C-alpha positions as CSV (number, residue, x, y, z in Angstrom):
1,X,-5.1,4.4,-5.9
2,X,-5.8,1.3,-3.2
3,X,-9.1,2.9,-2.4
4,X,-10.8,2.9,-5.9
5,X,-9.6,-0.9,-6.6
6,X,-11.2,-2.0,-3.5
7,X,-13.8,0.7,-2.5
8,X,-16.5,-0.4,-0.2
9,X,-14.6,-3.5,0.6
10,X,-12.3,-1.3,2.9
11,X,-14.7,0.0,5.1
12,X,-14.3,-2.2,8.4
13,X,-18.0,-1.9,9.6
14,X,-19.2,-3.9,5.8
15,X,-16.5,-6.4,6.3
16,X,-18.0,-6.8,10.0
17,X,-21.1,-7.5,8.5
18,X,-20.5,-9.6,5.5
19,X,-18.5,-12.3,8.0
20,X,-21.0,-12.6,10.9
21,X,-24.0,-12.4,9.1
22,X,-24.0,-16.3,7.5
23,X,-25.0,-18.6,9.9
24,X,-23.6,-21.9,8.4
25,X,-21.2,-21.1,5.6
26,X,-19.2,-18.1,4.3
27,X,-17.3,-18.1,0.9
28,X,-15.2,-15.4,0.0
29,X,-14.2,-15.5,-3.5
30,X,-11.3,-12.4,-4.6
31,X,-8.1,-11.6,-5.8
32,X,-5.7,-12.1,-2.8
33,X,-3.0,-10.0,-3.9
34,X,-5.4,-7.0,-4.7
35,X,-7.4,-7.9,-1.4
36,X,-4.1,-7.8,0.8
37,X,-3.4,-4.4,-0.2
38,X,-5.5,-3.6,2.7
39,X,-4.4,-4.4,6.3
40,X,-8.2,-5.6,7.2
41,X,-8.1,-8.1,3.8
42,X,-4.6,-9.4,5.0
43,X,-5.4,-10.4,8.4
44,X,-8.7,-11.8,7.2
45,X,-6.6,-14.1,4.5
46,X,-4.0,-15.0,7.2
47,X,-6.2,-16.2,9.6
48,X,-8.0,-18.6,6.9
49,X,-4.8,-19.7,5.9
50,X,-3.5,-20.4,9.4
51,X,-6.9,-22.1,9.7
52,X,-6.6,-24.4,6.6
53,X,-9.4,-22.6,5.2
54,X,-7.9,-20.9,2.4
55,X,-8.4,-22.4,-1.2
56,X,-6.3,-21.2,-4.2
57,X,-8.1,-21.7,-7.3
58,X,-5.8,-21.1,-10.6
59,X,-8.8,-21.8,-12.9
60,X,-12.1,-22.5,-13.3
61,X,-11.8,-26.2,-13.7
62,X,-10.3,-26.7,-10.1
63,X,-13.4,-28.5,-8.6
64,X,-15.2,-30.8,-10.8
65,X,-18.2,-30.5,-8.6
66,X,-19.9,-28.7,-5.3
67,X,-19.3,-32.2,-3.7
68,X,-15.4,-32.0,-4.5
69,X,-15.2,-28.1,-3.3
70,X,-17.4,-29.5,-0.2
71,X,-15.0,-32.1,0.5
72,X,-12.0,-30.2,0.4
73,X,-13.1,-26.6,2.0
74,X,-15.6,-27.8,4.5
75,X,-14.8,-31.3,5.8
């Protein structure tokens, strides 16, 4: 079941390419509960949490502007 729900996201090579290509900023948007079904993504999420780079967003109005987002996520 996990293969169908995460599809290509389970491929370590694709994750490696996705997170090493950006030069300045990387934003990952996803459902952490679903992503954590994969050990690879669970490690990535835990790394972000431990480095203060994980932001839980409960609804679309969490940030009013991109400036608000940048102040919170990329100080």
